[in-house]
C-alpha positions as semicolon CSV with decimal commas, in nm:
position;residue;x (nm);y (nm);z (nm)
1;X;11,626;8,928;11,526
2;X;11,460;8,619;11,381
3;X;11,087;8,620;11,320
4;X;11,039;8,345;11,570
5;X;11,201;8,574;11,827
6;X;10,973;8,854;11,718
7;X;10,677;8,627;11,768
8;X;10,790;8,550;12,116
9;X;10,835;8,920;12,196
10;X;10,491;8,975;12,032
11;X;10,323;8,728;12,270
12;X;10,496;8,866;12,582
13;X;10,492;9,239;12,516
14;X;10,246;9,471;12,708
15;X;9,874;9,456;12,669
16;X;9,883;9,805;12,514
17;X;9,991;9,650;12,186
18;X;9,752;9,352;12,206
19;X;9,568;9,431;11,891
20;X;9,874;9,492;11,675
21;X;10,045;9,193;11,817
22;X;9,748;8,977;11,712
23;X;9,778;9,125;11,368
24;X;10,149;9,070;11,363
25;X;10,090;8,700;11,432
26;X;9,857;8,685;11,126
27;X;10,144;8,854;10,935
28;X;10,382;8,575;11,017
29;X;10,129;8,307;10,958
30;X;10,045;8,444;10,611
31;X;10,398;8,448;10,485
32;X;10,511;8,145;10,680
33;X;10,806;8,337;10,817
34;X;10,814;8,140;11,135
35;X;10,805;7,758;11,129
36;X;10,760;7,719;11,504
37;X;10,459;7,486;11,522
38;X;10,297;7,650;11,830
39;X;10,320;7,996;11,678
40;X;10,166;7,871;11,349
41;X;9,873;7,714;11,536
42;X;9,821;8,028;11,741
43;X;9,831;8,255;11,434
44;X;9,576;8,033;11,265
45;X;9,336;8,074;11,555
46;X;9,402;8,447;11,578
47;X;9,333;8,483;11,206
48;X;9,018;8,278;11,238
49;X;8,905;8,492;11,540
50;X;8,969;8,820;11,357
51;X;8,791;8,704;11,045
52;X;8,483;8,594;11,239
53;X;8,478;8,900;11,456
54;X;8,515;9,160;11,164
55;X;8,297;8,965;10,914
56;X;8,020;8,919;11,177
57;X;8,042;9,289;11,277
58;X;8,017;9,389;10,916
59;X;7,700;9,174;10,848
60;X;7,520;9,307;11,156
61;X;7,633;9,656;11,065
62;X;7,492;9,631;10,724
63;X;7,163;9,499;10,850
64;X;7,127;9,746;11,135
65;X;7,218;10,058;10,933
66;X;6,988;9,945;10,649
67;X;6,701;9,910;10,898
68;X;6,779;10,253;11,053
69;X;6,796;10,437;10,722
70;X;6,551;10,247;10,490
71;X;6,257;10,461;10,587
72;X;6,441;10,790;10,617
73;X;6,351;11,036;10,339
74;X;6,617;11,063;10,073
75;X;6,618;11,434;10,021
76;X;6,715;11,523;9,667
77;X;6,909;11,837;9,591
78;X;6,733;12,112;9,385
79;X;6,807;12,074;9,017
80;X;7,077;12,282;8,859
81;X;6,903;12,584;8,708
82;X;7,204;12,772;8,555
83;X;7,436;12,643;8,293
84;X;7,729;12,818;8,466
85;X;7,714;12,554;8,729
86;X;7,790;12,288;8,461
87;X;8,117;12,458;8,342
88;X;8,466;12,362;8,447
89;X;8,675;12,624;8,621
90;X;8,906;12,633;8,321
91;X;8,607;12,701;8,082
92;X;8,469;12,962;8,315
93;X;8,803;13,141;8,330
94;X;8,818;13,159;7,950
95;X;8,467;13,290;7,923
96;X;8,537;13,562;8,185
97;X;8,863;13,661;7,998
98;X;8,674;13,700;7,673
99;X;8,385;13,887;7,856
100;X;8,135;13,631;7,743
101;X;8,020;13,627;8,102
102;X;8,111;13,845;8,397
103;X;8,295;13,733;8,709
104;X;8,022;13,892;8,919
105;X;7,767;13,679;8,742
106;X;7,964;13,362;8,809
107;X;8,027;13,440;9,176
108;X;7,662;13,527;9,229
109;X;7,550;13,197;9,069
110;X;7,765;12,985;9,297
111;X;7,662;13,188;9,609
112;X;7,301;13,122;9,519
113;X;7,373;12,754;9,467
114;X;7,559;12,728;9,809
115;X;7,263;12,896;9,979
116;X;7,026;12,646;9,812
117;X;7,222;12,322;9,883
118;X;7,405;12,389;10,203
119;X;7,096;12,367;10,435
120;X;7,076;12,008;10,303
121;X;7,440;11,893;10,276
122;X;7,598;12,119;10,549
123;X;7,934;12,145;10,371
124;X;8,014;12,516;10,389
125;X;8,099;12,637;10,742
126;X;8,210;12,998;10,681
127;X;8,212;13,232;10,375
128;X;8,326;13,565;10,242
129;X;8,039;13,623;9,992
130;X;8,044;14,004;10,019
131;X;8,415;14,034;9,974
132;X;8,411;13,785;9,687
133;X;8,147;13,993;9,502
134;X;8,352;14,301;9,547
135;X;8,664;14,126;9,408
136;X;8,450;14,000;9,113
137;X;8,339;14,348;9,025
138;X;8,700;14,464;9,022
139;X;8,791;14,188;8,793
140;X;8,513;14,295;8,551
141;X;8,629;14,647;8,575
142;X;8,989;14,542;8,485
143;X;8,863;14,348;8,186
144;X;8,641;14,628;8,062
145;X;8,933;14,868;8,084
146;X;9,129;14,675;7,825
147;X;9,460;14,723;8,022
148;X;9,573;14,377;7,945
149;X;9,518;14,155;7,634
150;X;9,360;13,806;7,666
151;X;9,688;13,625;7,613
152;X;9,862;13,810;7,894
153;X;9,572;13,748;8,125
154;X;9,571;13,381;8,055
155;X;9,950;13,350;8,130
156;X;9,951;13,573;8,433
157;X;9,609;13,496;8,589
158;X;9,483;13,173;8,442
159;X;9,176;13,163;8,690
160;X;9,099;13,530;8,677
161;X;8,743;13,591;8,832
162;X;8,677;13,217;8,918
163;X;8,558;13,141;9,268
164;X;8,719;12,851;9,463
165;X;8,671;12,691;9,809
166;X;8,904;12,521;10,061
167;X;8,868;12,290;10,363
168;X;8,852;12,428;10,715
169;X;9,210;12,326;10,815
170;X;9,388;12,602;10,599
171;X;9,413;12,960;10,720
172;X;9,209;13,211;10,529
173;X;9,228;13,566;10,640
174;X;8,906;13,681;10,812
175;X;8,740;13,328;10,822
176;X;8,709;13,087;11,108
177;X;9,013;12,848;11,134
178;X;8,884;12,563;11,353
179;X;8,989;12,235;11,191
180;X;8,668;12,104;11,359
181;X;8,800;12,148;11,711
182;X;8,568;12,305;11,971
183;X;8,874;12,474;12,145
184;X;8,942;12,653;11,816
185;X;8,592;12,767;11,740
186;X;8,663;13,139;11,798
187;X;8,998;13,140;11,617
188;X;8,996;13,363;11,299
189;X;9,267;13,327;11,033
190;X;9,501;13,631;11,036
191;X;9,647;13,558;10,701
192;X;9,619;13,337;10,400
193;X;9,798;13,004;10,370
194;X;10,043;12,954;10,087
195;X;9,801;12,776;9,857
196;X;9,533;13,041;9,902
197;X;9,795;13,311;9,815
198;X;9,892;13,120;9,503
199;X;9,527;13,080;9,392
200;X;9,462;13,450;9,447
201;X;9,773;13,538;9,258
202;X;9,635;13,331;8,966
203;X;9,323;13,546;8,986
204;X;9,083;13,309;9,157
205;X;8,845;13,442;9,415
206;X;8,824;13,286;9,763
207;X;8,458;13,207;9,828
208;X;8,413;12,979;10,140
209;X;8,565;12,714;10,367
210;X;8,420;12,358;10,406
211;X;8,367;12,110;10,682
212;X;8,620;11,854;10,813
213;X;8,636;11,588;11,082
214;X;8,780;11,686;11,425
215;X;9,148;11,778;11,354
216;X;9,108;11,618;11,017
217;X;9,179;11,263;11,158
218;X;8,885;11,049;11,056
219;X;8,721;10,958;10,736
220;X;8,375;11,098;10,808
221;X;8,329;11,481;10,816
222;X;8,158;11,552;11,145
223;X;8,254;11,766;11,439
224;X;8,103;11,943;11,739
225;X;8,158;12,284;11,588
226;X;7,955;12,261;11,267
227;X;7,791;11,915;11,281
228;X;7,782;11,660;11,005
229;X;7,820;11,694;10,629
230;X;7,606;11,481;10,409
231;X;7,654;11,311;10,072
232;X;7,475;11,499;9,790
233;X;7,396;11,163;9,621
234;X;7,231;11,021;9,933
235;X;7,210;11,244;10,242
236;X;7,195;10,930;10,466
237;X;7,553;10,843;10,359
238;X;7,896;10,990;10,436
239;X;8,090;11,240;10,234
240;X;8,414;11,091;10,368
241;X;8,700;11,282;10,519
242;X;8,892;11,479;10,591
243;X;8,826;11,683;10,274
244;X;8,463;11,561;10,290
245;X;8,295;11,900;10,306
246;X;8,495;12,015;10,005
247;X;8,409;11,705;9,798
248;X;8,043;11,718;9,885
249;X;8,015;12,088;9,789
250;X;8,193;12,022;9,463
251;X;7,972;11,723;9,373
252;X;7,664;11,944;9,458
253;X;7,792;12,210;9,206
254;X;7,844;12,453;9,490
255;X;8,197;12,551;9,378
256;X;8,386;12,518;9,051
257;X;8,698;12,370;9,211
258;X;8,863;12,340;9,549
259;X;9,169;12,250;9,760
260;X;9,206;11,958;9,986
261;X;9,484;11,791;10,183
262;X;9,567;11,432;10,215
263;X;9,766;11,232;10,481
264;X;9,569;10,910;10,484
265;X;9,350;10,940;10,166
266;X;9,180;11,267;10,279
267;X;9,155;11,396;9,916
268;X;9,098;11,070;9,733
269;X;8,843;10,899;9,966
270;X;8,601;11,192;9,975
271;X;8,643;11,243;9,599
272;X;8,551;10,879;9,552
273;X;8,250;10,888;9,777
274;X;8,121;11,198;9,604
275;X;8,208;11,114;9,243
276;X;8,464;11,379;9,159
277;X;8,836;11,392;9,070
278;X;9,092;11,440;9,331
279;X;9,474;11,436;9,308
280;X;9,733;11,353;9,569
281;X;10,052;11,503;9,437
282;X;10,408;11,378;9,489
283;X;10,528;11,474;9,844
284;X;10,705;11,803;9,869
285;X;10,569;11,974;9,558
286;X;10,274;12,179;9,701
287;X;10,311;12,379;10,022
288;X;10,139;12,265;10,348
289;X;10,218;12,582;10,537
290;X;9,960;12,724;10,770
291;X;9,750;12,416;10,810
292;X;9,607;12,249;11,119
293;X;9,702;12,017;11,268
294;X;10,064;12,108;11,180
295;X;10,274;11,818;11,029
296;X;10,628;11,812;11,153
297;X;10,941;11,611;11,072
298;X;10,881;11,301;10,864
299;X;10,499;11,357;10,881
300;X;10,549;11,657;10,655
301;X;10,651;11,422;10,368
302;X;10,328;11,214;10,413
303;X;10,090;11,516;10,411
304;X;10,020;11,668;10,069
305;X;9,794;11,945;9,941
306;X;9,618;11,899;9,606
307;X;9,337;11,987;9,370
308;X;8,975;11,869;9,360
309;X;8,713;11,914;9,083
310;X;8,419;11,762;8,911
311;X;8,624;11,810;8,592
312;X;8,950;11,624;8,511
313;X;9,047;11,927;8,279
314;X;9,086;12,147;8,589
315;X;9,342;11,931;8,773
316;X;9,646;12,009;8,551
317;X;9,611;12,394;8,533
318;X;9,526;12,404;8,906
319;X;9,828;12,189;8,990
320;X;10,045;12,430;8,801
321;X;9,922;12,707;9,015
322;X;9,949;12,519;9,351
323;X;10,307;12,400;9,268
324;X;10,432;12,754;9,261
325;X;10,796;12,788;9,175
326;X;10,834;12,404;9,201
327;X;10,641;12,359;8,883
328;X;10,972;12,394;8,706
329;X;11,069;12,057;8,857
330;X;10,777;11,890;8,686
331;X;10,757;11,778;8,327
332;X;10,397;11,867;8,265
333;X;10,416;11,956;7,901
334;X;10,581;11,641;7,769
335;X;10,349;11,435;7,550
336;X;10,254;11,081;7,652
337;X;10,130;10,807;7,418
338;X;9,861;10,609;7,598
339;X;9,918;10,307;7,379
340;X;10,277;10,284;7,503
341;X;10,205;10,295;7,872
342;X;10,226;9,961;8,070
343;X;9,910;9,903;8,268
344;X;9,857;9,701;8,587
345;X;9,559;9,655;8,813
346;X;9,466;9,517;9,151
347;X;9,112;9,423;9,260
348;X;9,193;9,401;9,627
349;X;9,476;9,390;9,893
350;X;9,409;9,027;9,993
351;X;9,183;8,881;10,247
352;X;9,298;9,075;10,547
353;X;9,051;9,024;10,836
354;X;9,073;9,393;10,924
355;X;8,949;9,507;10,582
356;X;8,608;9,460;10,415
357;X;8,586;9,252;10,097
358;X;8,578;9,472;9,778
359;X;8,222;9,509;9,654
360;X;8,123;9,346;9,316
361;X;8,020;9,691;9,190
362;X;8,375;9,819;9,225
363;X;8,522;9,507;9,067
364;X;8,282;9,529;8,774
365;X;8,358;9,898;8,720
366;X;8,732;9,840;8,728
367;X;8,703;9,545;8,483
368;X;8,515;9,779;8,243
369;X;8,820;10,014;8,263
370;X;9,056;9,711;8,189
371;X;8,850;9,613;7,882
372;X;8,838;9,972;7,764
373;X;9,219;9,995;7,786
374;X;9,268;9,674;7,589
375;X;9,009;9,761;7,327
376;X;9,079;10,126;7,272
377;X;9,463;10,139;7,300
378;X;9,544;9,783;7,206
379;X;9,759;9,782;7,522
380;X;9,830;9,486;7,755
381;X;9,715;9,522;8,103
382;X;9,843;9,282;8,371
383;X;9,688;9,178;8,701
384;X;9,928;9,249;8,966
385;X;9,991;9,069;9,294
386;X;10,169;9,256;9,577
387;X;10,142;9,041;9,891
388;X;10,283;9,311;10,112
389;X;9,977;9,528;10,049
390;X;9,788;9,280;10,270
391;X;9,952;9,474;10,555
392;X;9,872;9,825;10,422
393;X;9,688;9,934;10,733
394;X;9,964;9,820;10,975
395;X;10,239;9,984;10,762
396;X;10,056;10,317;10,755
397;X;9,985;10,309;11,118
398;X;10,350;10,241;11,217
399;X;10,484;10,497;10,977
400;X;10,251;10,759;11,114
401;X;10,301;10,702;11,481
402;X;10,680;10,689;11,447
403;X;10,700;11,008;11,238
404;X;10,775;11,229;11,537
405;X;10,462;11,440;11,567
406;X;10,291;11,488;11,906
407;X;10,021;11,217;11,975
408;X;9,663;11,288;11,861
409;X;9,548;11,334;12,226
410;X;9,791;11,622;12,238
411;X;9,652;11,769;11,916
412;X;9,305;11,753;12,067
413;X;9,436;11,965;12,362
414;X;9,595;12,212;12,120
415;X;9,937;12,079;12,231
416;X;9,882;12,208;12,586
417;X;9,912;11,875;12,753
418;X;9,692;11,580;12,656
419;X;9,326;11,493;12,698
420;X;9,234;11,189;12,905
421;X;9,046;10,935;12,678
422;X;8,884;10,771;12,979
423;X;8,754;11,108;13,119
424;X;8,641;11,232;12,779
425;X;8,463;10,904;12,704
426;X;8,276;10,926;13,037
427;X;8,179;11,289;12,955
428;X;8,071;11,169;12,604
429;X;7,829;10,918;12,768
430;X;7,648;11,196;12,947
431;X;7,661;11,440;12,656
432;X;7,921;11,672;12,807
433;X;8,227;11,599;12,585
434;X;8,362;11,846;12,337
435;X;8,498;11,573;12,120
436;X;8,342;11,337;11,882
437;X;8,342;10,956;11,934
438;X;8,550;10,940;11,614
439;X;8,822;11,153;11,768
440;X;8,818;10,944;12,084
441;X;8,834;10,632;11,876
442;X;9,130;10,768;11,679
443;X;9,314;10,852;12,003
444;X;9,250;10,492;12,131
445;X;9,370;10,329;11,810
446;X;9,680;10,536;11,814
447;X;9,764;10,408;12,158
448;X;9,753;10,049;12,023
449;X;10,054;10,112;11,811
450;X;10,392;10,034;11,956
451;X;10,690;10,282;11,957
452;X;10,914;10,304;11,663
453;X;11,185;10,097;11,839
454;X;10,956;9,797;11,896
455;X;11,029;9,491;11,682
456;X;10,677;9,504;11,536
457;X;10,729;9,870;11,416
458;X;11,079;9,793;11,284
459;X;10,943;9,501;11,079
460;X;10,638;9,696;10,940
461;X;10,858;9,997;10,852
462;X;11,101;9,761;10,663
463;X;10,806;9,592;10,483
464;X;10,685;9,943;10,374
465;X;11,030;10,027;10,235
466;X;11,035;9,698;10,056
467;X;10,690;9,756;9,908
468;X;10,803;10,094;9,774
469;X;11,100;9,933;9,605
470;X;10,872;9,660;9,456
471;X;10,634;9,921;9,311
472;X;10,925;10,126;9,168
473;X;11,058;9,814;8,996
474;X;10,723;9,715;8,863
475;X;10,602;10,061;8,736
476;X;10,928;10,208;8,624
477;X;10,890;10,529;8,419
478;X;10,600;10,408;8,212
479;X;10,367;10,212;8,430
480;X;10,021;10,287;8,574
481;X;9,853;10,097;8,858
482;X;9,475;10,078;8,901
483;X;9,353;10,023;9,254
484;X;9,024;10,053;9,435
485;X;8,995;10,364;9,657
486;X;8,788;10,174;9,916
487;X;8,618;9,831;9,938
488;X;8,262;9,978;9,909
489;X;8,096;10,286;9,786
490;X;7,986;10,557;10,033
491;X;7,860;10,396;10,356
492;X;7,596;10,522;10,598
493;X;7,668;10,785;10,858
494;X;7,851;10,637;11,160
495;X;7,909;10,307;10,991
496;X;8,278;10,385;10,960
497;X;8,313;10,292;11,332
498;X;8,232;9,934;11,251
499;X;8,493;9,914;10,976
500;X;8,761;10,165;11,077
501;X;9,049;10,025;10,876
502;X;8,905;10,029;10,528
503;X;9,078;10,358;10,435
504;X;9,402;10,152;10,401
505;X;9,334;10,140;10,030
506;X;9,419;10,509;9,999
507;X;9,636;10,563;10,314
508;X;9,918;10,333;10,207
509;X;10,016;10,560;9,916
510;X;10,087;10,848;10,154
511;X;10,369;10,667;10,329
512;X;10,494;10,529;10,000
513;X;10,510;10,884;9,861
514;X;10,356;10,805;9,522
515;X;10,121;11,049;9,337
516;X;9,770;10,911;9,292
517;X;9,458;11,037;9,124
518;X;9,103;10,931;9,213
519;X;8,891;10,899;8,898
520;X;8,503;10,866;8,910
521;X;8,340;10,576;8,725
522;X;7,963;10,634;8,742
523;X;7,717;10,514;8,996
524;X;7,683;10,173;9,160
525;X;7,378;9,964;9,257
526;X;7,316;10,182;9,562
527;X;7,299;10,504;9,357
528;X;7,625;10,642;9,487
529;X;7,951;10,690;9,296
530;X;8,215;10,436;9,214
531;X;8,583;10,511;9,125
532;X;8,934;10,398;9,081
533;X;9,279;10,519;9,179
534;X;9,557;10,570;8,930
535;X;9,903;10,529;9,082
536;X;10,237;10,609;8,919
537;X;10,600;10,631;9,012
538;X;10,703;10,899;9,263
539;X;11,009;11,031;9,087
540;X;10,948;11,332;8,858
541;X;10,889;11,203;8,505
542;X;10,657;11,282;8,214
543;X;10,446;10,987;8,311
544;X;10,401;11,083;8,680
545;X;10,301;11,434;8,612
546;X;10,096;11,376;8,299
547;X;9,822;11,164;8,483
548;X;9,577;11,426;8,382
549;X;9,614;11,320;8,021
550;X;9,560;10,953;8,134
551;X;9,252;11,011;8,354
552;X;9,000;11,129;8,100
553;X;8,997;10,810;7,898
554;X;8,894;10,622;8,210
555;X;8,586;10,845;8,260
556;X;8,326;10,698;8,037
């Protein structure tokens, strides 16, 4: 079907797809696919309308939220009072093995820290502190017995005695398993998810679970079960989502390391907002089993589970554990010469009217990285242009809605029918709704996407496949791409509703399948963290899986 024909269908299709149809017209205008004069004029006006609408909304949003929060007290977290909180999980594991410190001392220290900071940031939603302490004492008894030597312990249980946390969408035996949904508030995990089992097998001690958005489908961690999580750098700002509670707790030194999941940037965006490291692995490496909502069919390949930490040195050993038997497929031990890697960078995805403009702070931070690479490794770094990324949001949306999973309104009803968005919104207006406005907004946005057979979906899906091939060709086996994780640093609470599509900067890599690591780059002018994404090729290679050796040189 010609693009002109698609344009005609776009104009005549049902009102349900009005928003995406407008966007599609902008797509055609941008790339001059259709030469029909009337369509070109219409797309110009549509583009102008969307630009004016979103830029005006953004300006008013910035002013209004600044006025709302300018006089609110910026509560500071209590200072760290124990050097244990400043150690990486890998370092703590070594000190426990050598009996320089005890596991009980480490677990007690992090429990105290959680009890100190959680009333402020509200990131931990359930815990097993007493059981964790019992397990820590057993670890200390094992070490004191001398039954195993240090080398054996390091190989068999690399994280022996070190506590960890995980987001409240994974099943943990004996802890609440809500995924932020009121209908699930009384559900208790009957057994551990695969990743929890693997961490325990590696000797780590499960400590607590952390807050998420409702059914993990928004990029601000707030729900009607546990409330809102707050950014430890500025409690008036978001922690992100959906692994927002996990990222906030890690940034506040409430846990040595943790586990997140990522289907639309849910590891990387919170990691960015909270100034920590977060890795989205290659699809199919780490198990997603026993996680809510359940990803089925193609969606399973977009959802990944991965490590999060304040310390880059924890990512590789943690990834080894989470990969389980599939670690043999990865070439994690092959050496990489940083001076021989080909580097590329992008400062933005183009002037898409749906996306905010990238803030100067982020551009400046990324340029520092570019200069550092050139100066330190005498390596060339090329500015890359990929016009198809202009449509990142549309491609992700189409791929997600055509993946075969039940619609989000069905997930909100625990797959027992579907909720009525109209009824729930009316209930929300009088304070009687069990769902957040974010969840209702997500359900509404999902309905704007056409079915997979619609010409718009077919074209967007084809564009995504073409983009994947372009990136594979550019990066090859030795290329690294630097990309902003988001147009701005952490925004104010609720402000995400005025710029709902900005997560496209992280989401697109889920449907592309590439492994990506978020790397912190200090603080910006607003006093909250900056960062950059490192993207490599999706096929197993020493470069793809050695990103942990690449990341440290960027953190300066």
